[in-house]
Each structure stands twice: as C-alpha cells, then as structure tokens.
C-alpha positions in Angstrom: -15.5 -89.9 -106.3 -15.9 -88.2 -102.9 -14.4 -89.2 -99.6 -15.8 -87.8 -96.4 -14.1 -87.6 -93.0 -15.9 -86.4 -89.8 -14.1 -85.0 -86.8 -14.9 -83.0 -83.7 -16.8 -85.5 -81.7 -16.1 -86.2 -78.0 -17.5 -86.2 -74.5 -19.3 -83.1 -73.3 -21.6 -82.4 -70.4 -25.3 -81.6 -70.9 -25.8 -78.0 -71.9 -22.4 -77.9 -73.6 -21.4 -77.4 -77.3 -19.5 -79.2 -79.9 -18.7 -78.4 -83.5 -18.4 -81.3 -86.0 -16.6 -81.0 -89.3 -17.1 -83.0 -92.4 -14.1 -82.7 -94.7 -14.3 -83.9 -98.2 -11.9 -84.8 -100.9 -13.0 -84.6 -104.6 -13.5 -81.6 -106.8 -17.3 -82.3 -107.2 -18.1 -82.0 -103.5 -19.5 -78.5 -103.9 -22.2 -79.9 -106.2 -23.7 -82.2 -103.5 -26.2 -81.6 -100.8 -24.9 -82.7 -97.4 -26.7 -84.2 -94.5 -25.8 -85.2 -91.0 -27.4 -88.4 -89.6 -26.9 -90.0 -86.2 -27.2 -93.5 -84.9 -27.6 -94.4 -81.2 -27.0 -97.9 -80.0 -29.9 -100.2 -80.9 -31.5 -97.5 -83.0 -31.7 -96.8 -86.7 -29.7 -94.1 -88.3 -31.8 -90.9 -88.3 -31.7 -87.6 -90.1 -30.4 -84.7 -88.1 -29.8 -81.7 -90.4 -29.0 -80.9 -94.0 -27.7 -78.2 -96.3 -28.0 -77.7 -100.0 -24.9 -77.4 -102.3 -25.4 -73.6 -102.6 -26.3 -73.2 -98.9 -29.7 -71.7 -100.0 -31.7 -74.5 -98.3 -31.4 -76.2 -94.9 -33.6 -78.7 -93.2 -33.6 -79.7 -89.5 -35.1 -82.6 -87.5 -37.6 -81.2 -85.0 -35.4 -82.6 -82.1 -32.5 -80.3 -83.0 -34.3 -77.1 -84.1 -33.0 -74.1 -82.3 -30.0 -76.0 -81.0 -28.0 -77.2 -84.0 -26.9 -75.2 -87.1 -25.2 -76.3 -90.3 -23.0 -74.4 -92.6 -20.5 -75.1 -95.4 -17.4 -73.6 -96.9 -17.1 -75.0 -100.4 -13.7 -73.4 -100.9 -12.5 -75.6 -98.1 -14.7 -78.6 -99.0 -16.0 -78.7 -95.5 -19.4 -78.8 -93.8 -19.8 -77.8 -90.2 -22.4 -78.9 -87.6 -22.6 -76.6 -84.6 -24.3 -78.3 -81.7 -25.4 -76.2 -78.7 -27.4 -77.0 -75.6 -26.5 -80.7 -76.0 -28.7 -83.2 -74.2 -27.9 -86.8 -73.2 -30.4 -87.9 -76.0 -28.0 -86.5 -78.5 -25.5 -89.2 -77.7 -24.8 -91.1 -80.9 -22.4 -91.7 -83.7 -22.7 -88.8 -86.2 -22.3 -89.4 -89.9 -22.1 -86.9 -92.8 -23.2 -87.9 -96.2 -23.4 -86.4 -99.7 -26.4 -86.6 -101.9 -27.9 -85.2 -105.1 -31.3 -85.9 -103.7 -33.4 -84.7 -100.7 -31.6 -84.5 -97.4 -33.9 -86.9 -95.5 -33.8 -89.8 -98.0 -31.0 -91.8 -96.5 -31.1 -94.3 -99.4 -30.2 -91.6 -101.9 -26.9 -90.7 -100.4 -23.9 -91.5 -102.6 -21.2 -91.1 -100.1 -20.8 -91.5 -96.3 -18.1 -90.8 -93.8 -17.0 -93.2 -91.1 -18.7 -91.4 -88.3 -17.6 -89.6 -85.1 -18.8 -90.4 -81.6 -20.6 -87.8 -79.6 -21.3 -88.5 -75.9 -23.3 -86.2 -73.7 -23.2 -86.8 -70.0 -26.0 -85.8 -67.7 
C-alpha cells in the first residue's frame, strides 16, 4: 500500500516559480513510476510530467516542456515538480500518482494523492 501527499501549491504571479512535492509512505514506492497530472475547473485531468522508478526516463506534456522538471529521491520517498515561468493557464489542482504502467495512461495509476492547488495570477 502506498499513500501519497502533495504539498507546495499556492498563489504565484505569472513568470514565477513553485516546487511541488509528492511524499509517499510505503516501502514499495521506489518501484513505481510517478506522474503529475492537473485538473482545471471544468476540464478533465491531464498528464503533465512523469518519471520512471529509476529516474532513467521522463516524459513531459508539450505545454510544460522547457518550464517544468521532475526529479525524485527514493531514499526520501519523495518526487519533486519544479515549475518555472508559470502562466495563468497552469492554474489547476495538481495530483501525483504512482503507476507500474506508462506515465500518460491515467487509468493505470494505482495510487493518487489528494491534490494541491496552484493558482497563477496574470
């Protein structure tokens, strides 16, 4: 069993930065790929970025390439999402999830966090 808790969200001006954390409990977390998704009001949850269990592979949505990066520290059971050059369109609730499958397949995620709100003002 894995439990995920996101933190680090908040209100930031356009062009600013935030770092989100996804902290996990459970000794098997290091075996899972981790993805970040986001959901804006009235929209479906969409893939943002993902990292493999070994950190060897990453995947990015086109909308965040060059602005967002992902990293993980398996010793701390934590995955980080660094968000730079934030835009109002990035406003959403951000969720981290753990999967043994491909990052972009939302239906294959075994565990989800409760989400953290990110609001970018113009």
